[in-house]
C-alpha positions as CSV (number, residue, x, y, z in Angstrom):
1,M,14.8,0.5,13.8
2,V,11.7,-0.1,15.7
3,I,11.7,-3.4,17.6
4,F,8.2,-3.3,19.1
5,K,5.5,-2.4,16.5
6,S,1.9,-1.8,17.4
7,K,-0.8,-4.1,16.1
8,T,-1.8,-1.4,13.5
9,E,1.8,-1.2,12.2
10,K,2.0,-4.9,11.9
11,E,-1.2,-5.0,9.9
12,L,-0.1,-2.2,7.7
13,D,3.2,-4.0,7.1
14,A,1.4,-7.1,6.1
15,V,-0.7,-5.2,3.5
16,I,2.4,-3.5,2.2
17,E,4.2,-6.9,1.8
18,R,1.2,-8.3,-0.1
19,L,1.1,-5.2,-2.3
20,K,4.8,-5.5,-3.1
21,M,4.4,-9.2,-3.9
22,N,1.5,-8.7,-6.2
23,M,3.3,-5.9,-8.0
24,A,6.4,-8.1,-8.4
25,N,4.3,-10.9,-9.9
26,N,2.3,-8.4,-12.1
27,Y,-1.0,-9.2,-10.4
28,K,-2.3,-5.8,-11.2
29,D,-5.9,-6.2,-9.9
30,N,-4.7,-7.7,-6.6
31,A,-2.2,-4.9,-6.2
32,R,-4.8,-2.3,-6.8
33,D,-7.0,-4.0,-4.2
34,N,-4.1,-4.0,-1.8
35,L,-3.6,-0.3,-2.4
36,K,-7.3,0.4,-1.6
37,E,-7.0,-1.7,1.5
38,L,-3.9,0.2,2.6
39,E,-5.7,3.6,2.0
40,I,-8.7,2.5,4.1
41,M,-6.5,1.2,6.9
42,M,-4.5,4.4,6.9
43,D,-7.7,6.5,7.1
44,E,-8.9,4.4,10.0
45,A,-5.6,4.6,11.8
46,R,-5.5,8.4,11.3
47,S,-9.0,9.0,12.5
48,D,-8.7,6.6,15.5
49,G,-5.3,8.0,16.5
50,K,-3.6,4.6,16.3
51,L,-0.6,6.0,14.5
52,K,1.2,9.2,15.5
53,G,4.2,11.2,14.7
54,K,7.1,9.4,13.0
55,S,5.0,6.3,12.4
56,M,2.2,8.1,10.7
57,A,4.7,10.1,8.5
58,K,6.5,6.8,7.5
59,Y,3.3,5.1,6.4
60,E,2.0,8.2,4.7
61,E,5.3,8.4,2.7
62,I,5.0,4.7,1.7
63,L,1.4,5.1,0.7
64,N,2.2,8.1,-1.5
65,L,5.1,6.2,-3.2
66,F,2.7,3.4,-4.0
67,R,0.1,5.8,-5.3
68,E,2.7,7.3,-7.7
69,K,3.9,3.9,-8.8
70,M,0.4,2.7,-9.6
71,I,-0.7,5.6,-11.7
72,G,-1.9,3.9,-14.9
73,Y,-1.2,0.5,-13.4
74,S,-3.9,-1.8,-14.7
75,H,-4.6,-4.3,-17.3
76,K,-6.8,-1.8,-19.2
77,D,-3.8,0.4,-19.9
78,Q,-1.7,-2.5,-21.2
79,K,-1.0,-2.5,-24.9
80,P,-1.6,-5.8,-26.7
81,Y,1.7,-7.4,-27.7
82,W,0.5,-8.1,-31.3
83,H,0.2,-4.4,-32.3
């Protein structure tokens, strides 16, 4: 357990929490926006060297899990209940 997190880690955690909340509440568009935001933040952290080693691996794994969960996760793919 990490007691002291960097500013970047705290920001990533905040986006992840919003993403989880939006998925739990079935706010698909907001969740997809959060995923994009997380991807952008990860790219910036990677290129700026703000995350390294275990921290980078941890957030990469989290990002990949959300990418898998959100395949086909949109209102467009939803079947109407009346069919």
